[in-house]
Structures are given as C-alpha cells and as structure tokens.
NULUM-854857 format. One record per atom (N, C-alpha, C, O, CB): x, y, z. Coordinates in steps of 0.05 Angstrom, whole numbers, plus 5000, padded with zeros to 4 digits. Glycine has a CB too. Layout:
REM NULUM-854857
XYZ...
This chain:
REM NULUM-854857
501949755000499950014998501650274999503550275015497650015026501250464984502550704986501650855008503450975022502350854963499050875015498151035039496250825054494350705044496451325029497150825080495250615100494450805121496150905135497050325115491750865124490651005149488950815165487150685154488951255141489550795191487950605208487350745232489050795249489250345214484450805232483450915255484451185268484751225292483750725273485051345250486151625256484351785268482351835254487151765235484651895292483052085308484752365311487152355316482351935336483452585310484752885320482953005334480553025328485553095296484253115357482553275372483853555374486253565378481953155399482553755372483254045379481954145403479854265400482654235357483054095430481754105451479753935453480153685451480954335454477054055456474753885460473553775432471953585431472654055475474553905412473453895386474953675371477353675366473554155373473053465362474253235347474053275318471953285307472752975353476353305304476553375278476453105258475353105236479253545274477552885268477652655254476852445273477852445296480352625240474852235264473952055284474251765275472451625266471152115291476751705280477351385273477351355241476251165231474851155287478251505230478351465201480451265191482751245202478851745188479651105169481250885159480750855132478350865125480750625174482750825112482950765084485450695080487150695098482250975066485850605053488650505040488350625014486250685004489250165038491050655002490850744976493250594961495550644968491051054976492650434942494850304924496350444911495750674905493950134906498950324902500750454887499450544861498050384849503150284883499850784850498950834822496350944822495551014800498950604806494650974843491951104846492051364844493951484854490751044871490151514830489451784836486751804847484651764835489751964812487051884874484651904894483652174899485052334911485551784920481052254891480052524901478952494929477452304936477652644882479752714945479052704970476852934977477753164980481552704985474652894979472653104982471353155009471052975025470553054964470553355013469053445039468253725040469653895028470753395063466253815054465754095057468154185076469854045087462754165069467854465075469654655095469554545123467354515133468554955096471654485135471354395165470854105169469954015190468854545180471353935146470553635147472753485159472353275170469953505117475353595156477753435164479653385141481653245145476953175175479053485118481053415096483753515101485553345099480153525069484353745106486753875108488553765135490953725135486154185109486853725156487753595181489253305174491453255182485253545200487753155159488752875153491252895134493252745136486452685140490953065117493353135096495853185109497953085101492853395079495653365134497753475149498753255167501053265176497053725163496953055172497852825189499452655172501452525180495452675202498452635147500252445131502952535120504652385110498852345108503152805123505852935113507252965137509253105134505653205097506852885164507752945184507853245200509153315219509852855180506153385186506053685200504353665229504653815248504353925177502753455228500953455254501153155264501452965249497553525247501153145290500852875300498152765306496752925316502352855324497052555302494452495308493852425336495852365350493552285292491952425345491152395371490952115377491352055401488752515376490451945363490251645362490351545333489951695314487451545377490851295332491151175310493851185295495751315304489251265296494251015270496750995259496351035230494250975219498050725265498251155218498751195187501251125178503251165191498251455179501251005150504450995140503851055111501751015099506350665145506251165102506651225078509151075063511351065072506951505078508350965038510050775023511650585039513950525035511850915007509850475061510650235078512350355104513350185119512650005059512750565109514150735131511750825149510050985141515951005118511850705175509850805196510751075203513051135205509850625223508651275206509551565210510351555239512251705245507251815204509351415258510151435287512951275288513851275311507651305310514151155271516551045277519151115256521551125262516050755280517951165230519851285208518951525195518651535170520351085187518351725210516951985199518952065178518252145156516252235221521352045184523552195159523452045137523552165116526852215166523251775136523151605113520351645101520251665076523551295121518451665113515551705102515351965088513952005068513251685125516852165101516852465086518852455064518452595044517752725107520952305064522352235038521152165015521852234992523852055041518951975022517251865004514852024992513451944973516351635016514552275005512352425001512952714989514652864998510952445028511252764968511353044959508653204967506453104965511753054926509153444977506553594988506353844975508453974973506553655018504053924966503354164957500754254980498654144982502454134925501454454993499554555017497354715001497654814979501354775041495054735017492854905004493755185000493155294979490154905021495155305017496455575012499255535007500955495025496155775036499955534975502255464968504255704975504455904961502055384942505955654999507655855007510255844991511655654993508155825035510956084974513056084959514956374967513956584976511956064928517456344963519156594963518656754935519756704914522456514966516956934939516157074912518157234902518057294878513857224915520257354920522357464910524857374896526657514888522857564926524357054894526556904883525656854852523356894845527056624900527256784839526956684810526056394815526256284837529956704791524956284791523855984792525855804795525755614811522255894769527755854777529955624780531855664805533055474815531855624753532155924815533455984841532155854862533555754880533456264846529555844863527755754882527755414886527555284907524955864872528055344865528255044861531054934869531354724880527554964831533355124861535755044868536055034897536954834908537655214857535155244910535155294939533955014955535154914974533155564945531654914944530454694956531854434950531754234964527754674947533154454927534554224919537054154936537953924936535154244893538054374949540454334970539154234993540354065007542054594978536554325001535754225025534953885022535353715039533154425035533853844996533053584993535953404988536053154989530753564967537953544982540153404972539853234948540452994948540953254991538953364926538753224901540353364882540853604884535953204891541153224862542953314841541653564826539253574825543553094820543353764814542353944801540953884775539354044766544154114797541453644763540353554739536953504742535253504725541953294731536753454767533753354777532053654775529653624770533553194815532953894777531754144773530754154750528354184745533354354776532854114728531654144699529553934690527753984675534054114678530053674703528153504696525053584708523153544693529253244705524853694731521853764740521454004726519154044720521353814773523254194720522354394705520854354677519054494668524454544702522054154666521054044637518453934646516454014635523153814621518353754665516053594668513653724677511353634670516553394685513953954694511754134699510954384676509254554680512354264726512454364654511954574636512854834647511355024642509254594629514954864661515955154670518155264656519355464663516855164697518755134634521455234620521155504611523055654616522255064595518955584598518755854588518456064613518556304608516255854569518155984637518056204658520456144681520556274702514956194672522255964674524455874691526356114703527356114725526355684673526456294684528156524690526756774701528056984704529556584664523956764706522656994716522456984747522756764758519857024702521857204761521557224787518657064794516757104778521757544795518256914815515656824822513556994825511256934818515756714843514257254838512057454837511157584809509357754809512957664854512257504788511357564764509957364749509157424726513157644750509557124761507956874751504656924758503657034777509156594769503356804735500756744742500356564765502056424775499556644720497456564773496856354795497456074783498755914796493656374805496656024761497055744750499955674745500455434743495555714725502055864742504455774741505955744770507755584776505855954722504655934786505655874816505155594826506855464838504156064836502655534820502455244827503855024811504154794820499655184827504555094788506754924777509054924793510154704797507555004751509955124803512755154818512454974846514054824856513555524825509955034854509354854880509654584874511054444889506454874891508454474849508154224847511054094839511853864844505854174826512554304825515454214815517454194842519354044842516754464791516754344860518254334885517354084899518953944911517854594903514654024898514053734912515153504897515553284908510953664916515653554873516953304859519853284855520753124839515953264832521453464870524353514868525753284877527753204866525253754885524753154897526152884910525052624897525452404905525552854945523652684875522652434862520852244883521452014886525152264852518552364898517552184920515852004903515552054879515852334945514651784915513051604907509951684909508151604894513651374921509751844931506851924936506952254935508852394943505551804967504452334923504252594923501752654936499752504932504552704897501652864955498952954970498653264964500153434973499152895005496453294948495853574936493253704951491153584946495253544904493253904966491254014981490354234966491754434963492054085008487954224956486654414937488454524916488854764916485454634952489754364896491854464879490554664854491854784837493554184867487754664856486754814830484955084841483555234827484854594809485255084870483955324879484555584865486955624861484555354907482855754857483456044849484456044817485456254808485956174869484255844804485355804776483255864758480955794765486455524771483455984733481856074714481355804698482855604701483156334697479455794681478755554665480855474651481255224651476655584646482555604639484955524621486955424639488255224631486055754604487455514664489455454684488255154693489854964692489755704710485555124702484754884710485454674690486654474699482154894715484854684666485554484647488654414646489454184645484454564619490154614647493254594648494054414671495254214668494754874653493154514697493654344719492754084719494053904728492854454741490154054707489153794713490553594690490453354694485753804711491853704668492753504650495853454663496853234658492653624616497153634679499753614692498953404712500153194708501053884703497353394732496853204746496052954738496652764752495553284759494652914713494252674701496452544692496352294692492652684682498752674682501052584671502752514694503952304692502352774652503052654714504452564736503352294750504852114760504352784754500752284749499252054760500151794746499951584759496052094756501251794722502151544709504251414724504551174723503151594681505851584742508051444752508351484786510151384800510751554736506251624797506151644823503251634836501251664822507551894830503351574864500551564877499851824885501551954897500451364901497351924880496452204885493752194901491852044895496152374856493952354922491752414940491352704936493252864940492152344971489152764928489153054924485853154932483853024925490253134892485953364944483253504953482353674934483953764918483453664977479453764932478653964916475653994922474353814933479353914886474654234914472054304919470654314887468254364885472054594937472054264868471454254840470753974831472653824824473654374825468253894830467553604821468353554797468953314792464753544822468553744777469053644750472253524750473153354735468453914726473753664769476553564770476653294781478353144771478253734785475153204800475152924806474052744784475252534780473552884830472052814770470752664750472652594725472552394711468352824741474252824724476052834701478952644709480352534692476653174693479252654732482252564738481952284753483852124750483852804759479752204768479852004785478151734779476051734766479052124809479051564786477451284786475951224813474051064817479451024781477051394832476051314859475751574878477051774874477951104871474351554893473651814912473351744939472151534942470951964904474151864960473751864987472352134996473352354991476351825000469952105009468352365021468452315047468052095058465252405012469052555059469252605087467452835100467353065090472052665093465952765122464052975127464152955161463752745173460852915111464653175171464853205200466952965216466452835236461653185212468952935202471352745211470552445205472252285213471952775244468452365194467752135187468152075154467752255137465052105196468951845149468751765121465851665112464951445120470751555116464851805098462051745087461951615061459951495055460451985084463851615047463951415026466751395012468251585007461851485005467251165007470251074998469650864970469750624973472050885026469150974949468550804924469850874896470751084890465650804921469650684883470350764853468250954847466150954860470350514830468651124828467151324817464651204805462351274811468851464798465251004785463050864771461150734791458750724785464250644753462050644815460650454833458450644848456150584854462950314855459750894853458351134864455851204850453551224859460251384863456551244825454451324803452251114805449851174807455851334772452950884803451350624796449750564823448250364823453350334786449950704844448250634867445350694859444650864843448950794893443450494874440850524863439550744880438150694900439150244865440051014871438851214875438151394852439851444835440251324893435851474851435051664829433451924841432251924862433151504807433752124822432452364834430452424811430952414787434652614840428152494820425852554806424952844810424352924833423752364813424952994790424053294795421153294781420753224758426253534781419453374798416353404788415453704798416153804819414253144803413953804783412154054787409253994787407953944766412654264766408254014812405354004809403554304805404654524807404453864834401454274800399554544798398754624823397654844824396954494781399354484846398354594871400154454893401154234888395054534875400354574914402254494937400954204946398554144945402254734963402654054954401853784970403453794995405653894995402553504953402253685018403753625038405753425038405153205028402353595056408453455050410353305046409552995058410552785049412653455058407753005079407052775091405552585069405852335068405252845115403952735052402852555032404652395009404352174998400952705020406752585007408952474986410452255000411552074988411252714976410452265023412252065040410651755037411651555045412652175077408451755027407151495021408651384993408751134990403551535015409751524977411051404956412951164961414751194979412451604944412750964949414650714956417650804948418150954929413650424937419450694963422350724961423351004964425651054955423150624935421951164974422451454978424751495000424751385022419851604988426651644990428951705010428751945025428751965049431651714997428452185004428352455012426552634994426152604970430952555011425452825008423653014995425253314996426053395018420453025011425653454975426253704976424453914960424053874936428953714969423454114973421854284955423754524948424754684964419154384970423954534922426054704913424954994901426255144886427554544892422455034910421355264904418255264891417855104872423255394886416355414901414055394890412455084895411954994917414555464862411854964874410254704872412354524862411654294855407454714851415154604861417054384850418354254871419154364891419254484832418553964866419853804888421953634873421653554850417653604906424153574889425953364884425653164898426153194922428153424886424952894890424352634903426652464899427352424876421952504893427952354920430252164916429051884924427851834944432852254935429551724906428751434911430851234909432651264893426651344894430550994926433050814927431650554908430750354920434150724964431650574884430750314869432050354841432850574834427250274868432150114826433150134801430650184782431350234758434749894795428250174787425650184774425550504771425950664788423150044792424850554742424450854739421550944754419450824748424450944706421651144771419451194787417651434774415651504786420651264816418451524754416551734738413751634736411851774745417651784707413251394725410251324723408951284748406451304749409851074707410451214772409451194800408551484810406451544821411851054821410551674802409751954813407252044799405352144811412252184808407252014771405052094750402451974765400852134774405551964716401951704769399851604780399051704806396751744812400151354782401251764821400451884851399152154845396952204854403251944872400652324828399152564824396052564817394252694828400552684804395552364794392852344786391052234810388852334815392752164762392152044824390451944846389952134865388152074881391551734858391152364868390852594890390052824879390353034891393352664906388852824854388053074839389253294833388353514833386353164848391853194827394053394817394753354789394853144777396653374833395453614778396753584750400053584752401253724768395753844731401153434735403953434733404953644712404753584688404953154725405953904719406854104695409554044687410254154666406854434703411453864701413753764692414553504710414253494734415853984691415453314695416653084708419053024695418952954671414852854708421653034707423852944697425752784713426252874735424953124688426952564705428752434720431952574711433052594689428152094714433052654738435452834736437852644739437952464756435553094759439852714719441952544719443852584747444452804756443452604693444452364757445752424784448752464779450152274770445152184806449752674784452952704781454252714809453052694831453852974765456852734805458052734832457352964850457552934874460952734831456453174840455753414859453553354874453453444897455253654845451553204861448953144872449352944897448152934918447053024849451452764887451752554907453452654931453252554954453152284895455052854925456852984949454353124967454053084991459453264936452753284953450753404970449153194990449053235014448753564951448052964977446952754990448352655016447252605038446552554971450852625012452152495034453552715055454252635077454352275022453852945049455153115066452953305079453553475096457353275051450253265071448353425081446353255103444453345115446753555057447353005104446252815123446952885151449252945156447152545118445152885172445952995197446652695212447452685236443353215212
C-alpha cells in the first residue's frame, strides 16, 4: 500500500476533527478526497505529511509508519499545501535550486522537474511575476524535486481560471502515471476528469470510499416534479422507495428514491390519484455534485 490510514482520530481541545478514519490507497492510484469546509481534509493531509500528530491511530506512507519512521515517510512524500507558500522574490530556477540543496538532490533533477511541469518558458522569471497557474506549477515542481512515490495535493486548483484548470488537470494526470496521488478539491469536475476513486469525508467521518463508477451506479435516482398545487410532504411520503423530499420552490419537488425502477410513472399515477396535474416530470442525471450533497448534508 502506498498510503495506509488506520483509525486516525484528531482532537483540537474538545473538538474532534477526525473520528477513527481508515482507508488505504494502492500504488498508482489517483484518489479524490472530498468534503465540505471543516470536514477534516486538510487535517488528515497534514497528518500524512508529518505536519501534525494524530491523537490516536496509525498511518503509513510507502510502507513507513509515521510513528516510527517519520523521516523516511516524508522522503517518500511530495506535498503541496492548500496555501502554496513560495519565496516570491526569488526566481523560479533559483527557488528550486534552493530547495534542491535542502533535499540533497543533484542539479540535473531541477531541469527534469522544470521540463516535467512545463515551467521552461518561465524558469528565469521571478515568482511574483507569475500567474496563479504557474505558481501552482512551481509548487508541484518543488513537491516533485526529490522524486517521491506519493504526492499529496491540498486544493491544487483553487483560484485558477478555466484555462489554468485544464493545464493543471493535465499535469496531474501526467504525473499520476508514475506516482500515487491523493488530492483534495471542491471542484467536482476535476474529480470526474482525473479519478477512478473518491473518498468523501464529512464531520470527521468517511461517508463514502468507492470507485466513481460504483458511486454513480448506486440505486438512487432523483425525480424532479412540478405540480399545479402544493401538496403536504406527509402525503408524498407514501410513495414507495422514497428516501428524501426537497421543495426547491413553489410547487416543484425533488424526490430521491432508492430503486432501479424508473419512478416517473409511479409519481405520475400518484399525482392523478390525488387530484394533481404534473406540469413537468423529469429524471435528473445523478452527478458527483448531487451525490456529494446527499452524503454531506446528512445529519
């Protein structure tokens, strides 16, 4: 396993940020790590990189337990924090040379990561002259300097424009052919474009850990229906296989069902039997964003 997390908990005073979180990631996987603000994503990433100590539990990176071989685990890990701290008064190549001395890697490695991350046109510029997208590239290049087996990227696409998003996405995809990558993001399209697997955390608990195709194929469907008159939710609750009711405005409802059966005819018949007309009746495509909302809005 490239990453192994076993019942990790973390307290900040009386507040529990992580509650016995467990998962493992195989070598060569690109895994999206999702969760609302305050869910515990950054806390766990900081634990995996050695910046924080867990209150309990154990984690290992590339086979090195963090509690016993912290330095070896860190040598195996490249980390891009959410707030990419750079020395902006330094030139790109100068900054990488400075960090290469810390990592004790040969100078030829600097040129390799500059080429790998597409920084060649900007290598002789000061960092404060770079766009946000190129600054993220510098951060990723720095994380790659010591040729780690595992990359941990915390919100690598935050604040990028659409063109920069595409560029960083392609860069991560290219790097992922050789590395294990765990990255967090709030942009669902990035996960759908890059990952085969997603881990969703909410309030310190893992609420989903599945392949993306399996998560989509779960037997949950959303029917959007508009009636000509308001109906009490208690009446809608008589519908079979119903999981959730959401009034999205006026007489429009989103009804979630747990079944493979197409529930549109059932909803239409229900409306007819209750003296209602259906002004619209649609089966909504279930995307990662709707799944994320379902899982993280649960109390």
